[in-house]
C-alpha positions as CSV (number, residue, x, y, z in Angstrom):
1,M,10.7,-29.4,26.2
2,E,12.4,-30.6,22.9
3,N,11.7,-29.4,19.6
4,H,11.7,-32.3,17.1
5,N,11.0,-29.8,14.1
6,S,13.3,-29.6,11.5
7,I,15.0,-26.2,10.5
8,E,12.9,-25.9,7.3
9,D,9.8,-26.7,9.7
10,N,10.6,-23.8,12.3
11,V,11.5,-21.3,9.6
12,L,7.9,-21.9,8.1
13,I,6.4,-21.5,11.6
14,A,8.1,-18.5,12.4
15,I,7.0,-17.1,8.6
16,R,3.0,-18.2,10.1
17,Q,3.6,-16.4,13.3
18,M,5.0,-12.8,11.5
19,I,1.8,-13.7,8.7
20,R,-0.5,-14.0,12.0
21,A,1.3,-10.5,13.6
22,V,0.7,-8.5,10.0
23,D,-3.0,-10.1,9.6
24,L,-3.9,-9.0,13.5
25,R,-1.8,-5.0,12.9
26,S,-4.3,-5.1,9.8
27,K,-7.5,-5.7,11.3
28,N,-6.6,-3.5,14.0
29,L,-5.9,-0.8,11.4
30,V,-9.2,-1.7,9.4
31,Q,-11.0,-0.8,12.8
32,K,-9.1,2.5,14.0
33,C,-9.2,4.4,10.8
34,G,-10.9,2.3,8.5
35,L,-7.8,1.5,6.2
36,T,-5.8,-1.6,5.3
37,G,-2.1,-1.8,5.7
38,P,-1.4,-1.5,1.8
39,Q,-4.1,1.5,1.6
40,L,-2.2,3.2,4.7
41,S,1.4,2.5,2.7
42,V,-0.1,4.1,-0.4
43,L,-1.6,7.5,1.4
44,K,1.9,7.8,3.4
45,E,3.7,7.7,0.1
46,L,1.7,10.0,-1.3
47,A,2.0,12.4,1.2
48,K,5.4,12.9,0.2
49,H,4.3,14.1,-3.0
50,D,2.4,17.0,-4.4
51,E,1.6,14.1,-7.0
52,I,2.9,11.4,-8.8
53,L,2.5,8.9,-11.4
54,V,0.7,5.6,-10.6
55,G,3.9,3.4,-12.4
56,N,6.2,5.5,-10.3
57,L,4.3,4.8,-7.3
58,A,4.0,1.1,-7.9
59,K,7.9,1.0,-8.1
60,I,8.5,2.8,-5.2
61,L,6.6,0.5,-2.9
62,N,7.2,-2.3,-4.7
63,L,4.2,-3.4,-6.1
64,S,2.4,-4.1,-9.3
65,N,0.7,-1.6,-11.1
66,A,-2.5,-3.6,-10.9
67,T,-2.1,-4.0,-7.1
68,V,-1.6,-0.2,-7.0
69,T,-4.5,0.6,-9.0
70,G,-7.0,-1.6,-7.4
71,I,-6.0,0.4,-4.0
72,L,-6.1,3.5,-5.5
73,D,-9.6,3.0,-6.5
74,R,-11.0,2.0,-3.5
75,L,-9.1,5.0,-1.7
76,Q,-10.5,7.8,-4.5
77,H,-13.8,6.3,-3.9
78,K,-13.5,7.1,0.0
79,Q,-12.5,10.5,-1.1
80,M,-8.9,10.6,0.0
81,L,-7.3,11.1,-3.2
82,L,-7.8,12.3,-6.6
83,K,-6.5,10.9,-9.9
84,E,-5.8,12.9,-12.9
85,R,-5.0,11.6,-16.5
86,S,-1.7,13.9,-17.9
87,Q,-2.8,16.1,-20.6
88,Q,0.9,15.5,-22.6
89,D,0.4,11.5,-22.3
90,R,-3.1,10.2,-21.6
91,R,-1.5,7.0,-21.0
92,K,-0.1,8.3,-17.6
93,T,-2.2,9.0,-14.2
94,F,-1.2,11.0,-11.8
95,V,-2.3,10.7,-8.3
96,R,-2.4,13.3,-5.2
97,L,-3.9,13.2,-1.7
98,T,-7.2,15.1,-1.1
99,D,-7.7,17.2,2.2
100,L,-9.6,14.3,3.7
101,G,-6.9,12.0,3.0
102,R,-4.5,14.1,4.7
103,D,-6.6,14.0,7.9
104,I,-7.2,10.4,8.0
105,L,-3.2,10.1,7.6
106,S,-2.7,12.5,10.2
107,G,-4.7,10.2,12.5
108,A,-3.7,6.6,11.7
109,P,-1.5,4.6,13.6
110,S,1.9,3.3,12.6
111,L,2.0,0.6,9.9
112,L,4.7,-1.2,12.2
113,E,4.1,-1.9,16.1
114,E,5.6,0.8,18.0
115,Q,7.3,-1.8,20.5
116,F,8.8,-3.8,17.2
117,V,10.2,-0.2,15.5
118,H,11.7,0.5,19.0
119,K,13.3,-2.9,19.7
120,F,14.5,-3.1,16.2
121,R,16.0,0.5,16.8
122,K,18.1,-0.9,19.5
123,L,19.8,-3.2,17.6
124,Q,22.9,-2.8,16.0
125,V,23.4,-1.8,12.5
126,W,24.7,-4.7,11.6
127,E,22.0,-6.6,13.3
128,Q,19.8,-4.8,11.6
129,N,21.3,-5.1,8.1
130,L,21.6,-9.1,8.9
131,I,17.5,-9.0,9.4
132,L,16.9,-6.9,6.1
133,S,19.0,-9.0,4.1
134,T,17.7,-12.3,5.4
135,L,14.0,-11.4,5.2
136,Q,14.7,-10.1,1.6
137,R,16.5,-13.6,0.8
138,V,13.3,-15.1,2.3
139,A,11.2,-12.9,0.2
140,T,13.0,-14.0,-3.1
141,M,13.2,-17.8,-2.1
142,M,9.3,-17.4,-2.2
143,N,8.9,-16.3,-5.2
144,V,7.6,-12.8,-4.1
145,K,7.1,-11.5,-7.8
146,E,5.2,-14.3,-8.8
147,I,3.0,-14.0,-6.0
148,D,2.5,-10.2,-6.9
149,Y,1.3,-11.4,-10.2
150,L,-1.1,-13.9,-8.8
151,A,-2.3,-11.2,-6.3
152,A,-3.2,-8.6,-9.0
153,E,-5.0,-11.3,-11.1
154,V,-7.3,-12.0,-7.5
155,I,-7.9,-8.2,-7.2
156,K,-9.0,-7.9,-10.9
157,E,-11.9,-10.4,-10.2
158,F,-13.1,-8.1,-7.3
């Protein structure tokens, strides 16, 4: 069967397919452990540190402070982490996992499908780097920074 779509159409179709796969994975995560992908990402990063500043966590995850703050608030409500203001500078907030957060994290599934990770690791390093650089370029072309700002504004409304 012949494909009559333009290359741009095919790129958008591939992006939609990836978004759908991520959405399905997110629904699966919520069903299995009650966490969204971004919440699990935050917990995984927190597990690497005794405590971390909210701003530093946002930089590591490449998310806006507002987005990370919303995620942290929901995780704190679930008693998976603790937030504490700095005694030296009240504008800074430190975050750390609770025992419950560590327990939930230890039983949580991987963020990426194991099948994807297995196949990706089988690729040559140059192929892995090509995929990474291409996806980074696509993200830049889609104004991801602008979208992060808009997402943070939407989160504030909830």
